[in-house]
KEKEKOL-170322 format. One record per residue (C-alpha): residue number from 1; residue in one letter; chain; x, y, z. Coordinates in Angstrom, 3 decimals, decimal comma, m for minus. Layout:
<nupas>
<NUM; A; A; <X; Y; Z>> ...
</nupas>
This chain:
<nupas>
<1; M; A; <m0,078; m0,073; m0,137>> <2; N; A; <1,175; 3,425; m0,652>> <3; Y; A; <1,073; 5,941; 2,527>> <4; F; A; <3,109; 8,513; 1,423>> <5; S; A; <1,179; 11,462; m0,594>> <6; S; A; <m1,504; 9,230; m1,239>> <7; D; A; <m5,031; 8,688; m0,449>> <8; F; A; <m4,446; 6,775; 2,292>> <9; K; A; <m5,845; 7,762; 5,884>> <10; L; A; <m4,788; 7,046; 9,272>> <11; G; A; <m7,134; 7,577; 12,018>> <12; I; A; <m5,802; 8,160; 15,367>> <13; L; A; <m8,904; 7,753; 18,187>> <14; G; A; <m7,411; 10,557; 20,671>> <15; G; A; <m6,008; 13,781; 20,253>> <16; G; A; <m3,655; 14,532; 22,963>> <17; Q; A; <m0,278; 15,260; 23,399>> <18; L; A; <0,787; 11,656; 22,295>> <19; G; A; <m0,889; 12,645; 19,113>> <20; K; A; <m0,097; 16,237; 18,259>> <21; M; A; <3,670; 14,794; 19,019>> <22; L; A; <3,048; 11,258; 16,131>> <23; L; A; <1,531; 13,566; 13,894>> <24; F; A; <5,248; 15,509; 13,831>> <25; D; A; <6,123; 12,130; 11,834>> <26; T; A; <3,439; 11,963; 9,641>> <27; R; A; <3,796; 15,263; 8,497>> <28; K; A; <7,342; 14,110; 7,693>> <29; F; A; <6,349; 11,145; 5,568>> <30; D; A; <3,310; 12,878; 4,364>> <31; I; A; <0,563; 10,894; 5,683>> <32; Q; A; <m3,043; 11,539; 5,371>> <33; T; A; <m4,157; 12,302; 9,026>> <34; Y; A; <m7,750; 12,183; 10,932>> <35; I; A; <m8,307; 12,473; 14,664>> <36; L; A; <m11,119; 12,219; 16,824>> <37; D; A; <m11,110; 13,743; 20,227>> <38; P; A; <m14,055; 14,850; 22,926>> <39; S; A; <m11,907; 18,585; 23,490>> <40; D; A; <m12,248; 20,721; 20,481>> <41; E; A; <m9,337; 22,515; 21,897>> <42; A; A; <m7,672; 19,503; 21,850>> <43; P; A; <m3,967; 19,450; 21,233>> <44; S; A; <m4,077; 17,779; 17,671>> <45; K; A; <m5,949; 19,042; 15,975>> <46; I; A; <m3,923; 21,793; 14,889>> <47; A; A; <m1,868; 19,362; 13,071>> <48; C; A; <m3,745; 16,790; 11,657>> <49; N; A; <m6,080; 17,039; 8,015>> <50; K; A; <m9,106; 16,095; 9,619>> <51; F; A; <m10,331; 16,885; 13,481>> <52; F; A; <m13,565; 15,193; 14,640>> <53; Q; A; <m15,055; 15,733; 17,728>> <54; G; A; <m17,099; 12,920; 20,198>> <55; D; A; <m16,700; 10,371; 22,358>> <56; L; A; <m14,197; 7,986; 22,800>> <57; M; A; <m15,822; 5,080; 24,560>> <58; D; A; <m19,305; 6,080; 22,419>> <59; Y; A; <m20,271; 3,248; 20,117>> <60; E; A; <m21,722; 5,324; 16,809>> <61; T; A; <m19,429; 7,676; 17,221>> <62; V; A; <m15,734; 5,126; 17,143>> <63; Y; A; <m17,241; 2,847; 14,288>> <64; N; A; <m18,574; 5,857; 12,292>> <65; F; A; <m14,908; 7,622; 12,768>> <66; G; A; <m13,595; 4,090; 12,010>> <67; K; A; <m15,095; 3,254; 8,778>> <68; Q; A; <m13,651; 5,988; 7,569>> <69; V; A; <m9,621; 5,690; 7,910>> <70; D; A; <m7,507; 2,642; 6,156>> <71; V; A; <m5,171; 2,135; 9,579>> <72; L; A; <m6,694; 2,605; 13,144>> <73; T; A; <m4,590; 3,265; 16,388>> <74; F; A; <m5,452; 4,854; 20,097>> <75; E; A; <m2,781; 7,486; 22,026>> <76; I; A; <m5,469; 6,054; 24,720>> <77; E; A; <m6,617; 3,508; 26,192>> <78; L; A; <m10,115; 4,491; 27,248>> <79; V; A; <m11,760; 4,143; 23,975>> <80; N; A; <m15,073; 1,762; 22,863>> <81; L; A; <m13,711; m1,869; 22,345>> <82; E; A; <m16,808; m3,212; 21,378>> <83; A; A; <m16,856; m0,448; 18,051>> <84; L; A; <m13,120; m1,904; 17,805>> <85; T; A; <m14,295; m5,390; 17,868>> <86; Q; A; <m16,487; m5,005; 15,227>> <87; L; A; <m14,263; m2,727; 12,656>> <88; E; A; <m11,579; m5,464; 12,909>> <89; N; A; <m14,291; m7,836; 12,321>> <90; E; A; <m15,304; m5,703; 9,444>> <91; G; A; <m12,178; m5,488; 8,205>> <92; L; A; <m10,521; m2,866; 9,470>> <93; K; A; <m6,225; m2,962; 10,189>> <94; I; A; <m6,263; m1,787; 14,025>> <95; Y; A; <m3,114; m1,600; 16,195>> <96; P; A; <m2,735; m2,866; 18,728>> <97; S; A; <m5,462; m4,901; 18,112>> <98; P; A; <m8,883; m4,742; 20,140>> <99; K; A; <m7,622; m8,337; 21,935>> <100; T; A; <m4,493; m6,584; 22,892>> <101; L; A; <m6,373; m3,459; 24,192>> <102; K; A; <m8,882; m5,828; 26,122>> <103; G; A; <m6,236; m7,179; 28,446>> <104; I; A; <m4,421; m4,006; 29,475>> <105; Q; A; <m7,460; m1,512; 29,157>> <106; N; A; <m8,198; m2,759; 32,976>> <107; K; A; <m5,556; m3,668; 35,473>> <108; G; A; <m7,744; m5,792; 36,997>> <109; V; A; <m7,493; m8,296; 33,725>> <110; Q; A; <m3,677; m6,856; 32,831>> <111; K; A; <m2,226; m8,029; 36,922>> <112; E; A; <m4,279; m11,796; 36,438>> <113; F; A; <m3,184; m11,647; 33,014>> <114; Y; A; <1,023; m11,275; 34,176>> <115; A; A; <m0,047; m14,205; 37,166>> <116; K; A; <m1,677; m16,280; 34,494>> <117; N; A; <1,838; m15,918; 31,677>> <118; N; A; <4,254; m16,182; 34,550>> <119; I; A; <4,871; m12,430; 34,367>> <120; P; A; <6,925; m11,767; 37,489>> <121; T; A; <4,428; m9,037; 39,250>> <122; A; A; <3,976; m7,704; 42,791>> <123; P; A; <1,111; m10,030; 44,539>> <124; F; A; <m2,569; m8,602; 44,716>> <125; E; A; <m6,190; m8,870; 45,014>> <126; R; A; <m8,726; m8,123; 42,522>> <127; F; A; <m11,975; m6,823; 44,430>> <128; E; A; <m15,185; m6,014; 43,090>> <129; N; A; <m15,766; m2,599; 44,539>> <130; L; A; <m14,028; m0,448; 47,777>> <131; E; A; <m16,520; m1,395; 49,993>> <132; N; A; <m15,757; m5,590; 49,365>> <133; L; A; <m11,996; m4,734; 49,494>> <134; K; A; <m13,117; m2,382; 53,277>> <135; S; A; <m15,034; m5,491; 54,258>> <136; K; A; <m11,339; m7,610; 53,752>> <137; I; A; <m8,790; m5,273; 55,168>> <138; S; A; <m8,260; m7,638; 58,203>> <139; N; A; <m6,848; m10,310; 55,114>> <140; L; A; <m4,748; m7,233; 53,727>> <141; Q; A; <m0,986; m5,969; 54,829>> <142; L; A; <m0,801; m2,424; 55,081>> <143; P; A; <1,030; m0,999; 53,223>> <144; F; A; <m0,611; m1,591; 50,689>> <145; V; A; <m0,916; 0,173; 47,113>> <146; W; A; <m4,691; 1,037; 46,258>> <147; K; A; <m5,373; 1,317; 42,390>> <148; C; A; <m8,852; 1,563; 40,572>> <149; T; A; <m8,783; m0,707; 37,503>> <150; E; A; <m10,132; 1,686; 34,927>> <151; F; A; <m10,102; 5,508; 34,153>> <152; G; A; <m6,546; 6,241; 35,924>> <153; Y; A; <m3,726; 7,902; 34,204>> <154; D; A; <m1,618; 10,075; 35,410>> <155; G; A; <m0,913; 9,287; 38,972>> <156; N; A; <m4,792; 9,162; 39,308>> <157; G; A; <m6,774; 6,060; 40,897>> <158; V; A; <m3,558; 5,315; 42,745>> <159; K; A; <m3,081; 5,997; 46,632>> <160; V; A; <m0,416; 4,016; 49,055>> <161; I; A; <m3,047; 2,761; 51,780>> <162; R; A; <m0,808; 3,256; 55,273>> <163; Q; A; <m3,573; 2,931; 57,753>> <164; V; A; <m6,782; 1,924; 56,951>> <165; S; A; <m8,197; 5,876; 57,214>> <166; D; A; <m6,341; 6,273; 53,804>> <167; L; A; <m9,354; 5,186; 52,183>> <168; D; A; <m11,820; 6,898; 53,656>> <169; N; A; <m13,194; 8,947; 49,909>> <170; L; A; <m11,842; 6,845; 47,797>> <171; P; A; <m14,296; 5,711; 44,614>> <172; N; A; <m16,487; 2,741; 44,676>> <173; V; A; <m14,997; 1,214; 42,056>> <174; E; A; <m13,902; m2,101; 40,708>> <175; C; A; <m10,172; m1,532; 42,085>> <176; I; A; <m7,146; m4,021; 43,110>> <177; A; A; <m4,870; m4,356; 46,577>> <178; E; A; <m0,989; m4,269; 45,668>> <179; T; A; <1,941; m5,946; 47,815>> <180; M; A; <4,551; m2,924; 47,466>> <181; V; A; <7,192; m2,997; 46,492>> <182; P; A; <10,728; m2,061; 48,037>> <183; F; A; <12,586; m1,279; 45,233>> <184; K; A; <15,819; 0,079; 44,207>> <185; N; A; <14,332; 1,823; 40,966>> <186; E; A; <11,631; 2,461; 39,063>> <187; L; A; <12,513; 1,148; 35,076>> <188; A; A; <10,056; 1,041; 31,647>> <189; V; A; <11,364; m0,080; 28,063>> <190; I; A; <9,871; 0,356; 25,643>> <191; V; A; <9,292; m2,116; 22,648>> <192; V; A; <8,290; m1,732; 19,507>> <193; R; A; <7,090; m5,011; 16,363>> <194; N; A; <5,264; m4,492; 13,318>> <195; P; A; <2,742; m6,970; 12,014>> <196; S; A; <5,824; m8,844; 9,875>> <197; G; A; <7,047; m10,190; 13,768>> <198; E; A; <10,401; m7,224; 13,155>> <199; I; A; <10,732; m6,127; 16,866>> <200; K; A; <13,403; m3,596; 19,129>> <201; T; A; <13,566; m2,330; 22,262>> <202; Y; A; <14,893; 1,279; 23,710>> <203; P; A; <17,224; 1,259; 25,902>> <204; V; A; <16,371; 0,788; 29,692>> <205; V; A; <14,751; 3,803; 31,357>> <206; E; A; <15,517; 5,088; 35,023>> <207; M; A; <11,728; 6,717; 36,241>> <208; E; A; <11,801; 9,502; 39,079>> <209; F; A; <9,174; 9,922; 40,691>> <210; H; A; <7,222; 13,596; 42,563>> <211; P; A; <7,022; 12,431; 45,899>> <212; E; A; <2,769; 13,614; 46,623>> <213; A; A; <1,387; 13,509; 42,826>> <214; N; A; <2,863; 10,227; 41,739>> <215; Q; A; <3,835; 11,262; 38,305>> <216; V; A; <7,248; 10,581; 36,005>> <217; E; A; <9,385; 13,886; 36,670>> <218; Y; A; <12,385; 12,987; 35,362>> <219; V; A; <13,008; 10,169; 32,602>> <220; I; A; <17,114; 9,369; 32,181>> <221; C; A; <18,893; 7,273; 29,381>> <222; P; A; <20,471; 4,509; 29,495>> <223; A; A; <19,341; 3,892; 33,344>> <224; R; A; <21,988; 4,225; 35,534>> <225; I; A; <21,692; 0,461; 36,676>> <226; D; A; <24,285; m2,733; 36,170>> <227; D; A; <23,983; m4,321; 32,757>> <228; K; A; <23,163; m7,821; 33,625>> <229; V; A; <19,844; m6,170; 35,784>> <230; A; A; <19,582; m4,121; 32,164>> <231; E; A; <18,985; m7,489; 29,760>> <232; K; A; <17,081; m9,245; 32,108>> <233; A; A; <14,448; m5,877; 31,833>> <234; R; A; <15,081; m6,099; 28,241>> <235; A; A; <14,560; m9,749; 28,195>> <236; I; A; <11,380; m9,945; 30,220>> <237; A; A; <10,407; m6,775; 27,796>> <238; L; A; <10,217; m8,790; 25,318>> <239; N; A; <8,430; m11,607; 26,998>> <240; V; A; <5,815; m9,388; 27,938>> <241; S; A; <5,119; m8,343; 24,672>> <242; K; A; <5,427; m11,776; 22,697>> <243; N; A; <2,457; m12,898; 25,465>> <244; F; A; <0,195; m9,884; 24,581>> <245; N; A; <1,013; m10,413; 20,236>> <246; H; A; <1,257; m6,566; 20,092>> <247; V; A; <1,837; m4,814; 17,805>> <248; G; A; <3,071; m1,121; 17,167>> <249; L; A; <4,803; 0,624; 21,122>> <250; L; A; <4,410; m1,586; 24,193>> <251; A; A; <5,819; 1,235; 27,095>> <252; V; A; <6,418; m1,799; 30,171>> <253; E; A; <6,866; m0,132; 33,070>> <254; M; A; <9,009; m2,107; 35,698>> <255; F; A; <10,103; m2,267; 39,352>> <256; Q; A; <14,186; m3,360; 40,497>> <257; T; A; <13,711; m4,774; 43,941>> <258; Q; A; <16,545; m4,419; 46,376>> <259; D; A; <18,017; m8,445; 45,199>> <260; D; A; <17,556; m6,805; 41,869>> <261; E; A; <14,270; m9,326; 40,397>> <262; I; A; <12,670; m7,407; 37,917>> <263; L; A; <8,640; m7,206; 38,941>> <264; V; A; <6,466; m5,518; 35,935>> <265; N; A; <4,422; m3,220; 37,346>> <266; E; A; <1,891; m2,083; 34,729>> <267; V; A; <2,118; m1,517; 30,192>> <268; A; A; <0,717; 0,811; 27,702>> <269; P; A; <0,623; 0,501; 24,490>> <270; R; A; <1,108; 3,003; 22,588>> <271; P; A; <3,632; 5,922; 23,092>> <272; H; A; <4,560; 6,687; 26,891>> <273; N; A; <5,956; 9,080; 28,954>> <274; S; A; <9,056; 7,123; 29,218>> <275; G; A; <10,004; 7,619; 25,526>> <276; H; A; <9,826; 10,918; 25,194>> <277; Y; A; <13,965; 11,624; 25,152>> <278; S; A; <14,231; 9,973; 22,388>> <279; I; A; <12,581; 12,489; 20,008>> <280; E; A; <15,686; 13,929; 20,646>> <281; A; A; <18,294; 11,517; 21,780>> <282; S; A; <17,752; 8,480; 19,725>> <283; Y; A; <18,391; 8,176; 15,659>> <284; T; A; <14,454; 6,858; 15,752>> <285; S; A; <11,875; 8,430; 17,901>> <286; Q; A; <9,398; 6,463; 19,775>> <287; F; A; <6,748; 8,130; 17,045>> <288; E; A; <8,051; 7,248; 14,217>> <289; N; A; <9,016; 4,173; 15,142>> <290; H; A; <5,270; 3,374; 16,276>> <291; L; A; <4,520; 5,056; 12,768>> <292; R; A; <6,535; 2,333; 10,725>> <293; A; A; <4,814; m0,376; 12,975>> <294; I; A; <1,789; 0,047; 12,760>> <295; L; A; <2,097; 0,533; 8,704>> <296; D; A; <4,440; m2,658; 8,784>> <297; L; A; <7,537; m0,762; 7,264>> <298; P; A; <10,508; m1,178; 8,557>> <299; L; A; <11,352; m0,640; 12,436>> <300; G; A; <14,361; 2,204; 12,832>> <301; N; A; <17,315; 2,250; 15,053>> <302; T; A; <16,174; 2,377; 18,980>> <303; D; A; <19,539; 2,687; 19,997>> <304; S; A; <20,940; 6,413; 21,860>> <305; K; A; <23,101; 8,991; 20,133>> <306; V; A; <23,392; 10,570; 23,245>> <307; A; A; <22,700; 10,177; 26,954>> <308; G; A; <19,072; 11,913; 27,247>> <309; I; A; <17,376; 13,180; 30,231>> <310; M; A; <13,262; 14,635; 30,019>> <311; V; A; <11,738; 16,487; 32,426>> <312; N; A; <7,898; 16,472; 32,571>> <313; L; A; <7,052; 19,910; 32,857>> <314; V; A; <3,425; 19,941; 34,971>> <315; G; A; <1,343; 23,032; 36,439>> <316; A; A; <2,766; 24,327; 39,501>> <317; E; A; <0,430; 24,245; 42,310>> <318; G; A; <m1,704; 26,986; 43,389>> <319; F; A; <m2,222; 28,133; 39,654>> <320; S; A; <m5,290; 26,839; 37,711>> <321; G; A; <m6,179; 28,939; 34,733>> <322; D; A; <m4,770; 30,235; 31,251>> <323; V; A; <m1,339; 29,173; 31,203>> <324; V; A; <2,515; 31,425; 31,391>> <325; Y; A; <5,440; 29,821; 30,688>> <326; E; A; <7,515; 31,126; 33,368>> <327; N; A; <11,850; 31,255; 32,108>> <328; I; A; <10,904; 29,111; 28,932>> <329; E; A; <13,346; 32,255; 27,422>> <330; T; A; <16,045; 31,515; 29,668>> <331; I; A; <16,477; 27,404; 29,119>> <332; L; A; <15,898; 28,582; 25,512>> <333; G; A; <19,769; 29,993; 26,008>> <334; W; A; <21,309; 26,817; 27,394>> <335; D; A; <23,118; 24,446; 25,328>> <336; G; A; <20,755; 20,476; 24,717>> <337; V; A; <17,869; 21,631; 25,723>> <338; T; A; <14,923; 21,381; 24,147>> <339; P; A; <11,234; 22,277; 25,413>> <340; H; A; <7,441; 21,160; 24,293>> <341; I; A; <4,844; 22,185; 24,607>> <342; Y; A; <2,079; 20,410; 24,331>> <343; G; A; <m1,080; 22,981; 23,181>> <344; K; A; <m3,519; 23,353; 26,569>> <345; K; A; <m4,129; 26,375; 27,153>> <346; Q; A; <m5,302; 25,975; 30,748>> <347; T; A; <m2,734; 24,957; 33,778>> <348; R; A; <m3,447; 23,233; 36,764>> <349; P; A; <m2,171; 21,675; 39,577>> <350; F; A; <0,414; 18,842; 38,452>> <351; R; A; <m1,769; 18,564; 35,007>> <352; K; A; <0,765; 17,639; 32,049>> <353; M; A; <1,334; 20,540; 29,737>> <354; G; A; <4,526; 19,784; 28,107>> <355; H; A; <8,086; 18,281; 29,016>> <356; V; A; <12,099; 19,238; 28,302>> <357; T; A; <14,739; 16,886; 26,622>> <358; I; A; <18,143; 17,474; 27,589>> <359; V; A; <20,217; 15,771; 25,677>> <360; N; A; <24,917; 15,772; 26,785>> <361; E; A; <27,773; 13,423; 25,855>> <362; D; A; <27,630; 13,357; 29,923>> <363; M; A; <25,428; 11,644; 31,769>> <364; A; A; <26,174; 13,325; 35,037>> <365; E; A; <25,875; 16,936; 33,298>> <366; A; A; <22,720; 16,387; 31,935>> <367; R; A; <20,838; 15,049; 35,416>> <368; R; A; <22,357; 18,530; 36,944>> <369; I; A; <21,480; 20,693; 33,461>> <370; A; A; <17,571; 18,970; 34,064>> <371; E; A; <17,901; 19,730; 37,696>> <372; E; A; <18,659; 23,235; 36,533>> <373; V; A; <15,731; 23,488; 34,660>> <374; K; A; <13,363; 22,375; 36,498>> <375; N; A; <13,939; 24,706; 39,384>> <376; T; A; <14,126; 27,766; 36,799>> <377; I; A; <11,070; 26,928; 34,428>> <378; K; A; <7,086; 27,428; 36,064>> <379; V; A; <4,057; 26,550; 34,695>> <380; I; A; <1,906; 29,254; 35,796>> <381; S; A; <m1,347; 31,592; 35,025>> <382; G; A; <m1,624; 34,559; 33,718>> <383; Q; A; <m3,933; 37,479; 35,988>> 
</nupas>
């Protein structure tokens, strides 16, 4: 099939920042793209060929959108599975497939998938709702990690339960209680695979989290870990990919335990925050490789050209309203520093508004500059 400068249409469900960054590569290759997103102010609207506003969880909306494109992908997992399944049954190519998505969309189902397929993961128990969990709290060892099984994102839907009262005010929805893992590092490996079976992994990255927001604050590539641990992490990520039989990108988040075991935390079947560094630091960015994979093109080189660190730009506490990027001119004057602004007009505390990539031959220097970037640029609101 001729994808380039042709009538071929790629559909993307979701028009957030991940879609916007993917569109950089569709424009580079002159591939037509259609976007469906519930917000008329979606960041991707600026860069696609056609934009449709609609509910991603509505069957008819997703089905009718899918009928207009030749290949369908998504940048968010919260989409109508029944519509995707029907479209696939009618012959539409959807990557990752609805079957893969079904095993990932619900975190309880995802955790049970790991247990069934002997993929190392932290012990857990699944509950139909919060009240059910509370009734069995005496059987659970504190502290544990509470996670809602659906609709969680960017630290929302996750809470460490250190005492019973920490359960107060949580939603009464299906959830899991997961044993708290004393870990050395939180790691991630991105796997890319095309329908022909070509498969590659990006280097292992290390993630530093904000202690309050439970969001990634820094992503460091390569991870500052022993080579044997890195090899183990990549091997486990490949095994996860094989079991899910995914096509496209699969980001596998993991814990490195105190005795250097690797436990899978969760996965995302799409471009991921842990791969944003690749735009500047890798030979082929995660977004270009997702595009290559879903179109069954040869995969690009996943190696890094240089050490890369990503800093998330999130809304500062105490600020809501029209966004202002304070001191952005200052960091633009520093070598190897590249800001990416997502295009969200309104800021609020901890909302992801952009990221900054720092590249340097020296990892320690890159980390130092990353800290300086974090302390300099502020995402606030105008008066």
